[in-house]
N, C-alpha and C positions, 0 to 999 in steps of 0.2 A: 387418689394413692395415698397411701398413710405409712410413713416409714417409723424405723424402730424409735428415732428422736421424737417422736411425738408430730412430726411437720405433717400437714394434711395440704395436696394439690389437688386441682380440680381433675387433670386429664393427663394422659402419656402424652409429652412433647412429640410433636411431629404426628401422629397418627389422626387425634381430634376425637380419641375414643375416651368416653366417660365409664372406668369401669362400674359394673353393678357392685361389686363388694371387695375387699382385700384380696382374696383368693381369688379374683377374675382379673383381677391387676396383677396380682402373681403371675399367673399361667399367660397372659400376653406378655409380659416383660420375660418368663423362661421360653417364650417363644422365638422372640426378636432374637435372644442370645443363642438358643439352637440354632436359628438360620445364620448368624454369624462365624458361629463356630464350623459348621458343616462346609461352609462358603471358604475356612481357612483351610480346613482338612483337604477340601477337594474330593469331586466325587468317587476320582479312581482309589483313591486311600478309604473311605468312607467304608468302602466294600467289604476291606480288610479288620475293620474294626470289632471289638466284641461288643455283644448286645449291651445298651446302655451305659458306654462309656461318653457320650458326647452328653447324656442325660447327668450322670454324675459330674463331669466339669461345671453343667450349668448350676446344678445345685450349689457348688462348692462356691461359685461365683455369686452367688445370690446370698450365700451364708457370708462370704469372704471367711472360709476355710480351707484353704486352696491347697493341695498337695504338690509341691514342686516339680515331681519327676512326672505326675499325670499330665499337669499342663505343660512342660514343656514337649512331652510324648505327642500332644496332640497339637499344638502350636506352635512349634517349632518343627513341623512336618517340612520335609525335601518334597515337593511335588514330583512326579514321574515327567523325566524328559523324553517328551513326543519329536523330537526331531530326529532326525539321521543319527546316528551314535556313529561316531569318528573314531575314537580312540577306545582302548582296551580300560581307560582309568573309569569310563563312565560304566562300563557294563556291572548290571547288578546294583549298583550304589544309586546313582543319578537315574541312569534310563528308567529303572523300577521304583523310583522315589524309596524312601526311607521317614521312619518315624525320627521323631526329635530326640535327643539324649541327654542327659547330664554328665554324661561320662567322653572321655576324650575318644576320638581324636576331633569329634564334632561337638562336644559339650558348650563352649564357650559361644560360639556362634548360634546354637539352636538356643540355649537359653536366652541370648540377648534377642532373638527373633519371638519367641515366645513371651516373650516379658511386654515387648512391643504390643504383640495383640492381647494379653492381658490384661495392660493397662484400658486398651481401646473398650474390653468388656465390664472392667469395672468401674470406667468412667459411665458406660449405659446403663449398668445397674444400679448403678449410687449416687451417681450426680445428676444426669440428665434426665433420666426417669422420673426425679424427684423435682424435675424444674428448673435444675441450677445450671451451671455452665464449666465448662472445664477451663482449671486455671482458678476458681474461685477457692 
């Protein structure tokens, strides 16, 4: 894998794969990031996304050119509540899930949750994929 800083490492950590080219390495990394984002968003919420939104976020992570609202929308998502709804306050908001938002009333908690997920994605793309360890 060749990084923009000119460093070269032999394989993608944890996978034991040696990419045939820089393009192949990028494709493998993008597919790992896509799986992670899809896990965070969840199957139910993925069905409501416009075509290409996950891909746009993955590209933003790979290039470190991240739009805050886009990242918070996907990574600050509240999964649908699948248990029995017992209170009217759950109706439609938690019961149906909701996208993350940078605006109130949920902005602060959505941003905080999204940044935790974003940090993990950035670590994978720009630290671990290059053979580094978190916190170095």
